[in-house]
C-alpha positions, 0 to 999 in steps of 0.5 A: 852443198854442205858448205852452202847449207852451213852458210845459209843456216848462219844467216837464216832459219833454215838451210840450203833447201828449195821447194818444187810446187805443183799447181793442180787443176783439181783436188788430190785426195789427202788420205790417198796421198798420205798412204802412197807417199808414206809407203814410197818414203819407206822404200828409201832409208837413204832419205833419213841419212845424214852427212858423217865422217867417222874415221874416214877422210871424206864425209859421206852420206850415212844411211841409218841402221834403224829408221822411222817408218811412216816418217811423212812430214805433210802439212795440209791447209784449206784457204777458206779457213785462213785470212784473206792475206794468206794466198797459196803462194804465201803458204808455200813461202812459209813452208819453204822457210820452215826448218826440217824437224830433225837433222836427218829429215830432208823432205817436207810436203805441203798441200793447199786446197784453194778456194776455187776447188783446186790445189797446190802440192809442194815438196821442200827438199834438202839440196844436199839430197836432191837438186832441182830436177832431181826433186821433180824426178822424185815426184815423177817416181811417186806418180809411177809408184801410184799408177803401179799401185805401190809396186816396189819394182818401180824403185829398183832402177834408182841408183843409191851408191856412188864412189867416194871419189878419193883417187887421182889426187894430183888431178884434183889439186890441178882442178883446184888450182884452175878454180882458184885462179878463176875466182881470183881473176873474177875478184880483181874488180870491186863487186856490186851487191846489196847490203844485207839488213842488220838484224839479230833475228834470222830472216826468211826468204820471200818469193814472187812468181811470174808465169808466162803462158805458152804464147808468151813463152814462144815469143820469149824463145823466138826473141832469144834465138833472134838475139842470142842464137839457136838454143841460147835461152840461158844467155838471153835470160841471164842477160835480161836479168842482169840488165834489170838488176843493174837498173835496181842497183843504180837506183839504190846507189850501189857502186862497184865495177862489175857484177859477179854471178854464179849461174847454174844449169842442168841439161840432163835428160829425164832418163839420166836424172833417174839414174842419178836421182839423189844428191846434186849434179848441177853444173855451175858457171861463174860470170863477171859482167863489167858495168860498161857491158850493160848499156848494149844488149848485143855487146852484153850477149857477146860477152856472156857467150864468150865467158860461157865458151871459155869456161866450157873449154877450160872445163870449169863445171867439171873441175869445180866438182873435182875440186870440191871432192878434194876440198870437202875433207876440211871441216865446214867452218874452215871450208867456208872460209876457204870458199870465200877467201879468193873473193873477199867474202863477196860471193856474188851480186845475185844468183841466176839459174835456168834448170830448163824443161821439167823432168816430170813427165806426166800430165797429172798427179794422182789423176788430177791434171797439172797446170804448172810446176815451178821452183822456190829456191833459197840462196846464200846470204850474201847475196840473198837475191836471185831470179830463177827460171824453169819450164813446164808444158811449154810455159816459162816460169820466173821466180824472184827470190830475196831475203826478207828486208832486202827489197821493198814491195815497190822494188819487187814490183818494178823488177817484175815489170821490167823482166816482163817488158824486156824478155 
């Protein structure tokens, strides 16, 4: 995660941050939110930590001996006070692209009161501190804290420590070799990706949200089970995304033999996530999809499932985590070069993710009913393009993420239309 943070900061204003957004059917009280949220943040000095090395081989998360109390970074907006062009989503987009105020600040909150007496609450989070479902679980913890009137016992079950993971070196070298061989095998064909726009200005990301209702979501899952197999939502969603992005690349005249795609998933239970709330526990698969597979959905699904089963059998997700424990001894600039070396800098054609069912377990936030929860992730550049899925209360969400200037409005509209039609 630190390498990706370093990579994104080289090309954009902010680093490896993401954002989880709650759409609320009503308006939460700002004063109560500030008070309760500020007290919860004070329960975790870890939130003001940072990556440090000191005299150890392995970087670690150093918790400050003195920390700032009431360190709540909360921005509040009223849509009636803003120009018509500023929607709630565009305000959230601005927040997602805003760097944290300090090196050791990793959370920022954005509250938007909309014109129809509803509200949106977003939490921007540093991916070095939380993963997507971990962020949802943190807001879940806040709701528990609020319901229990700020009782600190609510936070006692959260695990804050982990081993340095500097043992079993031989096994980690073996894992590193497996990952290296995998990356080299994936890079043997020419990889398609969009050219990043040239600019001296560090650009931000833009987002487009597609919310499927419960009926539409049920039909999408039925299509997935019929075409890919029971509980095979990820291969089905990934296949659909790959086909529509292939159409975009073809129209733009992007050449190459295959697409290289990292796909992240998180299948942990809500109980497991609470035990591993902080830092990143996402599993990652790497797929190489040859252009000829994209003509037929049945053949494409078969190839995706074959590669997925192969990587599970080889233990690629676990080996990637083991190898990263070994590799992160290197300084970030060197580690970044090592990371890109096997694939010649072409890290990916695009990114894809399905984090599955939300780990937020309440129907409301501070007494206000939740209509939906979705994510707004920032991604490495290149590729600067991704489509990400999550679900809440039987509703599937898709968010299209792209580097500003990479796609035109017309191309984004076409991606949206094709995704809806082909799911």
